[in-house]
Backbone as numpy.savetxt, mean C-alpha at the origin, in Angstrom:
# Nx Ny Nz CAx CAy CAz Cx Cy Cz
26.79 15.45 -37.12 26.41 14.75 -38.14 25.08 14.07 -37.90
24.28 13.82 -38.57 22.98 13.05 -38.59 23.31 11.76 -37.76
22.17 11.34 -36.91 22.14 10.44 -36.02 21.86 9.14 -37.00
22.10 8.05 -36.71 21.70 6.94 -37.33 20.22 6.42 -36.97
19.38 5.68 -37.79 18.08 5.37 -37.55 17.75 4.58 -36.21
18.93 3.87 -35.93 18.86 3.46 -34.95 18.77 4.05 -33.59
19.80 5.10 -33.72 19.90 6.07 -32.45 18.52 6.82 -32.38
18.05 7.28 -33.48 16.58 7.80 -33.44 15.58 7.15 -32.77
15.71 5.94 -33.15 14.64 4.81 -32.68 14.91 4.63 -31.04
15.85 4.89 -30.72 16.31 4.58 -29.32 15.88 5.75 -28.60
16.15 6.95 -29.09 15.64 8.22 -28.33 14.36 8.37 -28.38
13.64 7.92 -29.18 12.11 7.84 -29.11 11.57 7.03 -28.27
12.12 6.14 -28.27 11.76 4.95 -26.90 12.04 5.22 -25.47
13.00 6.23 -25.49 13.59 6.56 -24.04 12.57 7.87 -23.68
11.54 8.11 -24.70 10.79 9.15 -24.16 9.64 8.80 -23.23
9.89 7.38 -22.79 9.00 6.90 -21.90 9.40 7.39 -20.58
10.80 7.76 -20.57 11.32 8.27 -19.01 10.94 9.89 -18.84
10.94 10.16 -17.84 10.61 11.63 -17.51 11.87 12.57 -18.14
11.54 13.76 -18.30 12.59 14.98 -19.07 13.75 14.90 -18.17
13.71 15.12 -17.02 14.83 15.09 -16.02 15.79 13.96 -16.15
15.31 12.96 -16.17 15.94 11.47 -15.87 16.76 11.45 -17.29
15.99 11.83 -18.32 16.55 11.92 -19.84 17.71 12.71 -19.76
17.70 14.02 -19.26 18.68 14.93 -19.17 20.09 14.29 -18.46
19.77 13.52 -17.69 20.66 13.10 -16.60 21.61 11.84 -17.38
20.78 11.03 -17.95 21.05 9.71 -18.08 20.78 9.12 -19.55
20.27 10.00 -20.61 20.11 9.42 -22.00 21.04 9.25 -22.76
22.28 9.93 -22.80 23.32 9.75 -23.38 24.09 8.35 -22.83
24.31 8.26 -21.64 24.89 7.25 -21.34 24.11 5.81 -21.58
22.72 5.80 -21.44 21.91 4.56 -21.73 21.88 4.28 -23.44
21.97 5.50 -24.07 21.94 5.40 -25.40 23.30 4.76 -25.91
24.45 5.30 -25.46 25.61 4.68 -25.73 25.81 2.91 -25.47
25.20 2.83 -24.32 25.36 1.19 -23.87 24.32 0.45 -24.92
23.17 1.07 -25.42 22.41 0.50 -26.26 23.00 0.12 -27.53
23.58 1.42 -28.19 24.16 1.19 -29.49 25.45 0.37 -29.32
26.12 0.09 -28.34 27.35 -0.74 -28.26 26.70 -2.20 -28.19
25.51 -2.51 -27.62 25.10 -3.63 -27.69 24.57 -3.91 -28.95
23.81 -3.09 -29.66 23.51 -3.34 -30.99 24.76 -3.52 -31.86
25.50 -3.02 -31.85 26.80 -2.97 -32.70 27.54 -4.56 -32.59
27.63 -4.83 -31.43 28.09 -5.96 -30.97 27.32 -7.46 -31.67
25.91 -7.28 -31.72 25.30 -8.40 -32.25 24.76 -8.00 -33.81
25.43 -6.69 -34.22 25.19 -6.57 -35.86 23.60 -6.32 -35.93
22.86 -5.55 -35.18 21.59 -5.22 -35.35 21.48 -3.72 -35.98
20.42 -3.46 -36.61 20.01 -2.09 -37.23 18.72 -1.54 -36.47
18.31 -2.55 -35.80 16.96 -1.92 -35.03 16.89 -2.38 -33.85
16.19 -1.84 -32.87 15.82 -2.27 -31.55 15.05 -3.65 -31.34
15.63 -4.45 -30.55 14.74 -5.60 -30.37 13.27 -5.42 -29.47
12.51 -6.58 -29.72 11.15 -6.23 -28.86 11.50 -6.38 -27.39
12.61 -7.14 -26.97 12.74 -7.07 -25.47 13.29 -5.80 -25.01
14.09 -5.26 -25.91 14.49 -3.90 -25.53 13.60 -2.80 -25.62
12.54 -2.90 -26.43 11.48 -1.81 -26.46 10.58 -2.06 -25.14
10.26 -3.44 -24.82 9.55 -3.70 -23.55 10.34 -3.39 -22.16
11.66 -3.64 -22.29 12.56 -3.19 -20.99 12.33 -1.67 -20.94
12.48 -0.84 -22.07 12.62 0.53 -21.79 11.36 1.04 -21.40
10.33 0.58 -21.90 9.06 1.10 -21.45 8.47 0.93 -20.17
8.83 -0.10 -19.70 8.72 -0.79 -18.38 9.74 0.13 -17.38
10.99 0.59 -17.81 11.90 1.36 -17.03 11.31 2.70 -16.83
10.88 3.18 -17.93 10.48 4.45 -18.22 9.11 4.62 -17.20
8.28 3.80 -17.22 7.10 4.05 -16.35 7.34 3.74 -14.89
8.32 3.07 -14.56 9.19 3.12 -13.35 9.42 4.28 -12.83
10.11 4.92 -13.67 10.95 6.40 -13.46 9.69 7.33 -13.35
9.00 7.38 -14.33 7.86 8.56 -14.33 7.09 8.57 -13.20
6.42 7.46 -12.82 5.28 7.25 -11.63 6.08 6.87 -10.38
7.15 6.76 -10.24 7.82 6.50 -8.91 7.35 5.27 -8.36
7.15 4.17 -9.05 6.81 3.17 -8.25 7.65 2.76 -7.48
7.55 2.08 -6.37 8.37 1.65 -5.37 9.58 0.73 -5.86
10.72 0.94 -5.27 11.92 0.21 -5.62 11.92 -1.20 -5.32
12.76 -1.88 -5.55 12.83 -3.45 -5.27 12.87 -3.84 -3.66
11.84 -4.42 -3.47 11.43 -4.66 -1.87 10.31 -3.86 -1.26
9.88 -2.95 -2.38 8.74 -2.37 -2.05 7.21 -2.40 -2.92
7.60 -3.01 -4.01 6.67 -3.10 -4.98 5.19 -3.92 -4.31
5.85 -4.94 -3.72 4.68 -5.67 -2.98 3.40 -4.97 -2.17
4.09 -3.74 -1.87 3.20 -3.03 -1.01 2.08 -2.52 -1.89
2.28 -2.27 -3.19 0.97 -1.88 -4.12 0.14 -2.85 -4.15
0.25 -4.16 -3.79 -0.75 -5.06 -3.75 -2.02 -4.76 -2.60
-1.57 -4.90 -1.32 -2.64 -4.52 -0.68 -3.18 -2.92 -0.66
-2.35 -2.25 -1.01 -2.71 -0.67 -1.13 -3.67 -0.77 -2.39
-3.53 -1.37 -3.53 -4.65 -1.35 -4.52 -5.87 -1.82 -4.04
-5.87 -3.15 -3.36 -7.32 -3.52 -2.60 -7.67 -2.64 -1.69
-6.94 -1.84 -0.78 -7.55 -0.70 0.26 -7.97 0.40 -0.88
-7.52 0.86 -1.86 -8.15 1.60 -2.74 -9.37 1.18 -3.31
-9.68 0.10 -3.90 -10.84 -0.39 -4.38 -11.88 -0.43 -3.25
-11.27 -1.11 -2.07 -12.29 -1.35 -0.97 -12.85 0.14 -0.54
-12.00 1.04 -0.32 -12.28 2.19 0.22 -13.21 2.99 -0.66
-13.13 3.04 -1.84 -13.83 3.53 -3.00 -15.30 3.06 -2.84
-15.29 1.58 -2.85 -16.63 0.94 -2.76 -17.42 1.21 -1.31
-16.54 1.13 -0.55 -17.30 1.15 0.89 -17.77 2.47 1.20
-17.11 3.73 0.86 -17.45 5.04 0.91 -18.55 5.61 -0.03
-18.59 4.81 -1.31 -19.69 5.20 -2.26 -20.89 4.28 -2.08
-20.78 3.13 -1.81 -21.94 2.37 -1.70 -22.62 1.77 -0.23
-21.47 1.72 0.34 -21.99 1.27 1.91 -22.40 2.48 2.76
-21.57 3.44 3.25 -21.87 4.41 4.15 -21.92 5.80 3.43
-22.35 5.87 2.10 -22.86 7.18 1.63 -24.42 7.42 2.09
-24.61 8.37 2.98 -25.91 8.58 3.25 -26.37 10.06 3.51
-26.31 10.87 2.41 -26.51 11.95 2.69 -27.73 12.78 3.07
-28.88 11.99 3.07 -30.09 12.27 3.33 -30.55 11.85 4.97
-29.66 11.11 5.48 -30.06 10.67 6.63 -29.06 11.04 7.65
-29.24 10.74 9.05 -28.39 11.04 10.24 -28.39 9.93 11.28
-27.36 9.33 11.38 -26.95 8.24 12.48 -26.14 8.53 13.43
-26.16 7.93 14.83 -25.23 8.16 15.77 -23.94 7.80 15.23
-22.98 8.73 15.45 -21.64 8.60 14.87 -21.34 8.84 13.39
-22.33 9.47 12.57 -22.09 9.80 11.26 -21.31 10.94 11.22
-20.65 11.05 10.05 -19.63 12.00 9.64 -19.84 12.61 8.59
-20.66 13.90 8.41 -21.07 14.54 7.23 -22.11 13.51 6.55
-22.07 13.53 5.16 -22.99 12.69 4.67 -22.64 11.26 4.41
-21.53 10.84 5.58 -21.36 9.46 5.60 -21.77 8.83 6.83
-22.07 7.78 6.83 -22.70 6.69 7.97 -22.05 6.58 9.25
-20.70 6.25 8.99 -19.69 6.36 10.08 -18.66 6.87 9.59
-17.62 7.30 10.61 -16.31 8.16 10.60 -15.31 7.16 9.85
-15.43 5.72 9.38 -14.47 5.09 8.52 -14.00 5.63 7.20
-14.99 6.83 6.96 -14.67 7.60 5.58 -13.18 7.98 5.82
-12.73 8.26 7.13 -11.39 8.74 7.12 -10.13 7.95 7.12
-10.60 6.68 7.28 -9.60 5.41 7.13 -9.62 5.44 5.30
-10.89 5.37 4.81 -10.75 5.31 3.52 -9.83 6.48 2.53
-10.16 7.58 3.43 -9.43 8.77 2.66 -7.84 8.51 2.88
-7.43 7.99 4.00 -6.03 7.86 4.30 -5.29 6.62 3.38
-6.00 5.53 2.97 -5.77 4.44 2.20 -5.93 4.96 0.75
-6.56 5.69 0.41 -6.43 6.43 -0.82 -5.11 7.30 -1.09
-4.67 8.23 0.07 -3.60 8.94 -0.21 -2.32 8.01 0.11
-2.42 7.01 0.99 -1.33 5.97 0.89 -1.07 5.37 -0.54
-2.24 4.87 -1.21 -1.97 4.67 -2.43 -1.50 5.44 -3.61
-1.68 6.63 -3.31 -1.14 7.67 -4.29 0.37 7.95 -3.91
0.50 8.19 -2.53 1.86 8.19 -2.29 2.90 7.06 -2.56
2.40 5.84 -2.59 3.18 4.68 -3.02 3.51 4.84 -4.53
2.64 5.47 -5.28 2.95 5.53 -6.73 4.03 6.68 -7.07
3.68 7.79 -6.24 4.24 8.95 -6.55 5.34 9.34 -5.85
5.53 9.22 -4.79 6.65 9.56 -3.85 7.69 8.67 -3.66
7.37 7.47 -3.68 8.36 6.35 -3.54 9.00 6.30 -2.30
8.49 6.72 -0.96 9.32 6.79 0.27 8.50 6.22 1.39
8.83 7.04 2.49 8.24 6.67 3.80 6.77 6.82 4.05
6.17 8.16 3.10 5.15 8.58 3.41 3.79 7.58 3.18
3.95 6.58 2.25 2.84 5.70 2.11 2.55 4.66 3.29
4.03 4.37 3.91 3.90 3.49 4.90 3.07 4.27 6.25
3.55 5.45 6.45 3.16 6.50 7.45 1.58 6.38 7.50
1.20 6.70 6.16 -0.17 6.82 6.08 -1.23 5.81 6.20
-0.63 4.39 5.60 -1.20 3.49 5.65 -1.49 2.74 7.21
-0.33 3.10 8.15 -0.18 2.68 9.50 -1.26 3.58 10.13
-1.30 4.76 9.75 -2.17 5.75 10.38 -3.72 5.43 10.00
-4.00 4.74 8.99 -5.04 4.28 8.70 -5.47 3.46 9.47
-4.79 2.29 9.73 -4.95 1.41 10.51 -5.24 1.71 12.07
-4.47 2.58 12.58 -4.69 3.22 13.90 -6.02 3.92 13.98
-6.34 4.78 12.91 -7.57 5.39 13.01 -8.73 4.35 12.82
-8.64 3.45 12.05 -9.68 2.20 12.28 -10.08 1.58 13.31
-8.89 1.39 13.95 -9.19 0.14 15.33 -9.66 1.24 16.17
-9.39 2.68 16.37 -9.96 3.75 17.19 -11.35 3.76 17.05
-11.89 3.72 15.62 -13.22 3.92 15.52 -13.98 2.65 15.77
-13.42 1.37 15.72 -13.88 0.15 16.08 -13.65 -0.05 17.69
-12.87 0.58 18.30 -12.97 0.62 19.84 -14.38 1.38 20.34
-14.33 2.56 19.66 -15.56 3.52 20.13 -16.61 3.00 19.76
-16.84 2.43 18.47 -18.07 1.56 18.17 -18.52 0.34 19.31
-17.45 -0.14 19.60 -17.85 -1.53 20.59 -18.13 -0.90 22.09
-17.50 0.33 22.50 -17.79 1.02 23.66 -19.14 1.84 23.79
-19.58 2.25 22.68 -20.58 3.46 22.57 -21.97 2.64 23.31
-22.10 1.67 22.85 -23.52 1.31 23.66 -23.72 1.29 25.12
-22.25 1.22 25.78 -22.22 1.24 27.10 -22.29 2.57 27.32
-22.01 3.93 26.65 -21.70 5.24 27.08 -23.08 5.78 26.74
-23.76 5.40 25.83 -25.03 5.97 25.51 -26.10 5.16 25.24
-27.44 5.64 24.89 -28.60 4.57 24.79 -28.63 4.28 23.19
-27.95 5.30 22.39 -28.01 4.95 21.09 -26.60 4.13 20.44
-26.80 3.31 19.95 -25.44 2.47 19.62 -25.13 3.34 18.08
-23.77 3.36 17.79 -23.26 3.81 16.56 -23.88 3.01 15.18
-23.99 3.58 14.34 -23.88 2.84 13.19 -22.55 2.68 12.28
-21.64 2.28 13.17 -20.41 2.16 12.90 -20.06 1.14 11.86
-18.72 0.73 11.71 -18.14 -0.40 11.01 -18.40 -1.63 12.27
-18.69 -2.87 11.34 -18.77 -4.09 12.05 -17.25 -4.55 12.35
-17.07 -5.34 13.45 -15.71 -5.75 13.64 -15.03 -6.50 12.47
-15.89 -7.03 11.70 -14.99 -7.77 10.36 -14.55 -6.55 9.47
-15.44 -5.53 9.23 -14.74 -4.22 8.47 -13.61 -3.66 9.08
-13.58 -3.68 10.62 -12.56 -2.88 11.19 -11.18 -3.85 10.93
-11.43 -5.28 11.08 -10.33 -6.11 10.87 -9.95 -5.85 9.30
-10.75 -5.91 8.40 -10.44 -5.76 7.06 -9.59 -4.73 6.70
-10.14 -3.57 7.21 -9.40 -2.25 6.88 -8.04 -2.12 7.43
-7.95 -2.55 8.70 -7.04 -2.30 9.43 -5.72 -3.37 9.03
-6.39 -4.59 8.64 -5.36 -5.54 7.94 -4.58 -5.15 6.73
-5.60 -4.61 5.83 -5.09 -4.12 4.73 -4.06 -3.11 4.80
-4.42 -2.06 5.71 -3.68 -1.04 5.98 -1.93 -1.60 6.40
-2.32 -2.33 7.70 -0.70 -2.99 8.09 -0.07 -3.36 6.88
-0.78 -4.23 5.96 -0.07 -4.71 5.09 0.54 -3.91 4.06
-0.02 -2.81 3.67 0.27 -1.77 2.99 1.28 -0.76 3.52
1.33 -0.86 4.93 2.28 -0.02 5.46 3.60 -0.82 5.68
3.74 -2.10 5.73 4.80 -2.98 6.10 5.76 -2.98 4.79
6.71 -3.54 4.90 7.86 -3.52 3.68 8.10 -4.94 3.61
7.69 -5.62 2.57 7.83 -6.88 2.39 8.89 -7.10 1.11
9.68 -7.79 1.60 11.01 -8.32 0.62 10.65 -9.57 -0.04
9.95 -10.53 0.57 9.53 -11.96 0.17 8.10 -11.94 0.15
7.74 -12.88 -1.10 6.46 -12.99 -1.61 5.71 -13.86 -0.55
6.52 -14.61 0.12 5.55 -15.55 1.26 5.13 -14.78 2.26
6.04 -13.74 2.79 5.47 -12.66 3.84 4.10 -12.12 3.59
4.05 -11.55 2.36 2.80 -10.91 1.80 1.57 -12.08 1.93
1.68 -13.42 1.26 0.83 -14.19 1.43 0.54 -14.60 2.80
1.33 -14.88 3.76 1.05 -15.06 5.24 0.22 -14.30 5.62
0.71 -12.86 5.61 0.05 -11.64 6.10 -1.67 -11.71 5.54
-1.50 -11.87 4.24 -3.12 -11.75 3.98 -3.92 -12.87 4.17
-3.42 -14.04 4.49 -4.15 -15.24 5.14 -4.34 -14.83 6.51
-3.62 -14.26 7.21 -4.06 -13.79 8.72 -5.05 -13.05 8.63
-5.21 -11.92 7.71 -6.09 -10.90 7.67 -7.48 -11.64 7.24
-7.32 -12.51 6.36 -8.68 -13.06 5.90 -9.06 -14.11 7.04
-8.27 -14.66 7.79 -8.82 -15.62 8.86 -9.38 -14.76 9.89
-8.88 -13.41 10.20 -9.19 -12.87 11.54 -10.61 -12.25 10.74
-10.73 -11.70 9.37 -12.10 -11.39 9.02 -13.24 -12.51 9.04
-12.66 -13.58 8.81 -13.64 -14.84 9.01 -14.26 -15.03 10.25
-13.21 -15.15 11.24 -13.55 -15.13 12.69 -14.62 -14.20 13.11
-14.32 -12.85 12.71 -15.07 -11.70 13.04 -16.58 -12.02 12.63
-16.40 -12.39 11.29 -18.01 -12.74 10.76 -18.72 -13.93 11.57
-17.88 -14.86 11.91 -18.66 -16.04 12.72 -19.09 -15.17 13.99
-18.48 -14.75 14.65 -18.73 -14.19 16.06 -19.97 -13.23 15.79
-20.07 -12.36 14.59 -21.10 -11.72 14.56 -22.34 -12.57 14.08
-22.13 -13.34 13.50 -23.44 -14.43 13.27 -23.87 -15.08 14.25
-22.77 -15.47 15.34 -23.29 -16.20 16.64 -23.89 -15.42 17.50
-23.67 -13.99 17.66 -24.35 -13.11 18.40 -25.58 -12.76 17.86
-25.72 -12.62 16.38 -27.06 -12.33 15.88 -27.91 -13.59 16.27
-27.58 -14.74 16.25 -28.20 -15.70 16.50 -28.98 -15.97 18.02
-27.94 -15.51 18.83 -28.06 -15.63 20.36 -28.67 -14.47 20.86
-28.75 -13.23 20.06 -29.43 -12.29 20.52 -28.74 -11.54 21.51
-27.57 -11.96 21.93 -26.75 -11.39 23.17 -25.57 -10.59 22.63
-25.14 -9.58 23.69 -23.98 -8.99 23.56 -22.78 -9.89 23.87
-21.70 -9.75 23.34 -20.47 -10.53 23.65 -19.15 -9.49 23.61
-18.01 -9.77 24.70 -17.18 -8.93 24.65 -16.11 -9.42 23.73
-16.34 -10.36 22.89 -15.53 -10.96 22.04 -15.10 -9.93 20.91
-15.82 -9.00 20.32 -15.72 -8.02 19.50 -14.53 -7.04 19.99
-14.75 -6.66 21.15 -13.79 -5.96 21.74 -12.49 -6.47 22.01
-12.38 -7.80 22.21 -11.10 -8.50 22.45 -10.54 -8.72 21.07
-11.18 -8.80 19.93 -10.66 -9.08 18.62 -10.27 -7.49 18.44
-10.88 -6.45 18.73 -10.58 -5.07 18.17 -9.05 -5.02 18.97
-9.12 -5.05 20.26 -7.91 -5.03 21.23 -6.63 -5.99 20.52
-6.94 -6.96 19.95 -5.93 -7.64 19.27 -5.31 -7.12 17.85
-6.31 -6.52 17.25 -5.81 -5.82 16.06 -4.93 -4.76 16.43
-5.25 -4.00 17.67 -4.40 -2.82 18.18 -3.05 -3.28 18.65
-2.98 -4.44 18.82 -1.72 -5.00 19.47 -0.99 -5.24 18.31
-1.47 -5.75 17.07 -0.97 -6.24 15.87 -0.43 -4.96 15.30
-1.10 -3.68 15.36 -0.78 -2.45 14.74 0.19 -2.12 15.36
0.40 -1.93 16.74 1.40 -1.63 17.36 2.90 -2.32 17.04
2.70 -3.69 17.05 4.00 -4.54 16.59 4.31 -4.27 15.19
3.46 -3.80 14.00 3.75 -3.60 13.02 4.50 -2.22 13.21
4.02 -1.33 13.60 4.91 -0.04 13.80 6.27 -0.10 14.28
6.35 -0.91 15.46 7.84 -1.14 15.90 8.59 -2.01 15.07
8.09 -2.84 14.10 8.87 -3.60 13.16 9.31 -2.84 12.23
8.34 -2.17 11.68 8.61 -1.07 10.71 9.77 -0.02 11.24
9.71 0.56 12.35 10.72 1.45 12.73 11.98 0.88 13.07
12.02 -0.21 13.65 13.35 -1.11 13.84 14.01 -1.66 12.15
13.25 -1.96 11.35 13.73 -2.01 10.18 14.30 -0.97 9.51
13.39 0.37 9.59 14.26 1.61 9.12 15.45 1.86 9.53
15.70 1.77 10.99 16.72 2.04 11.63 18.03 1.20 11.20
17.53 -0.09 10.94 18.78 -1.22 10.72 18.95 -0.54 9.27
18.13 -0.54 8.30 18.50 -0.09 6.81 19.34 0.97 6.86
19.31 2.19 7.83 19.88 3.32 7.76 21.18 2.98 8.30
21.24 2.15 9.60 22.81 1.79 9.92 23.55 0.76 8.76
22.95 0.16 7.99 23.65 -0.44 6.99 24.11 0.29 5.99
23.21 1.19 5.56 23.56 2.19 4.56 24.81 3.13 5.07
25.07 3.60 6.37 25.82 4.23 6.77 27.24 3.62 6.92
27.11 2.21 7.42 28.34 1.53 7.61 29.11 0.99 6.30
28.12 1.02 5.27 28.49 0.38 4.07 28.51 -0.90 3.79
28.46 -1.76 2.62 28.37 -2.92 2.56 29.79 -3.75 2.49
30.04 -4.49 3.50 31.28 -5.18 3.72 31.89 -5.95 2.58
30.89 -6.76 2.15 30.87 -7.71 0.90 31.35 -6.95 -0.17
30.35 -5.89 -0.78 30.47 -5.28 -1.52 32.09 -4.51 -1.67
32.58 -3.87 -0.53 33.79 -3.36 -0.56 35.00 -4.13 -0.70
34.97 -5.38 -0.30 35.86 -6.21 -0.59 35.95 -6.82 -2.17
34.60 -6.97 -2.47 34.64 -7.51 -4.03 35.23 -6.32 -4.67
34.88 -4.92 -4.38 35.46 -3.88 -5.26 37.05 -3.84 -5.20
């Protein structure tokens, strides 16, 4: 029998979803939508249904992180934009050569930029642990680069044209925020404020050093502090993953009682 006009409309709306999802779930979802429309005496989809179906389809098609992970896209988007800007306009120097340069780039922080871009793509498409691993790896790489930059004047006559402490903190902080799993908005806000405060501190230290014309070990201490923060973030991430796995294995006692 030919489908009703409402069924045809719902099927067209469900094209927002990927084909594999539709093959497995389209009939069940269509039945639910038709039952709801019949109970309300409607012959067309509501605006709220159209919006909800479109949002759900985009989430399924592009693999946006599930609940508890979507906040990760905020710092990773910032990391993507910062990485593109920094690589294209700050360290892109194809016709010059600096101590510590990497190919056409003035310093090796381009590796951090690449990792943050990959983390953003992974967060959109993979919907798994890969985005966290790439983001935390980017943080570690940037801290190692910052340590090498701060130590290089003592190792050789030519200092690196490497990232400043403020850039190291900014990249590392964004990467840590992107690698962590935040289930509460206030945690993301607190982490962002910590990163901004650390960047502001590093900028003040740099200005003071430039005004005094002397080298201070403060930059190295700040970099070491970021390294400790990254290790703590990795530890928290690992413990959180293990606890979530144990919870899934043991089951939800509350849910089992209610069931």
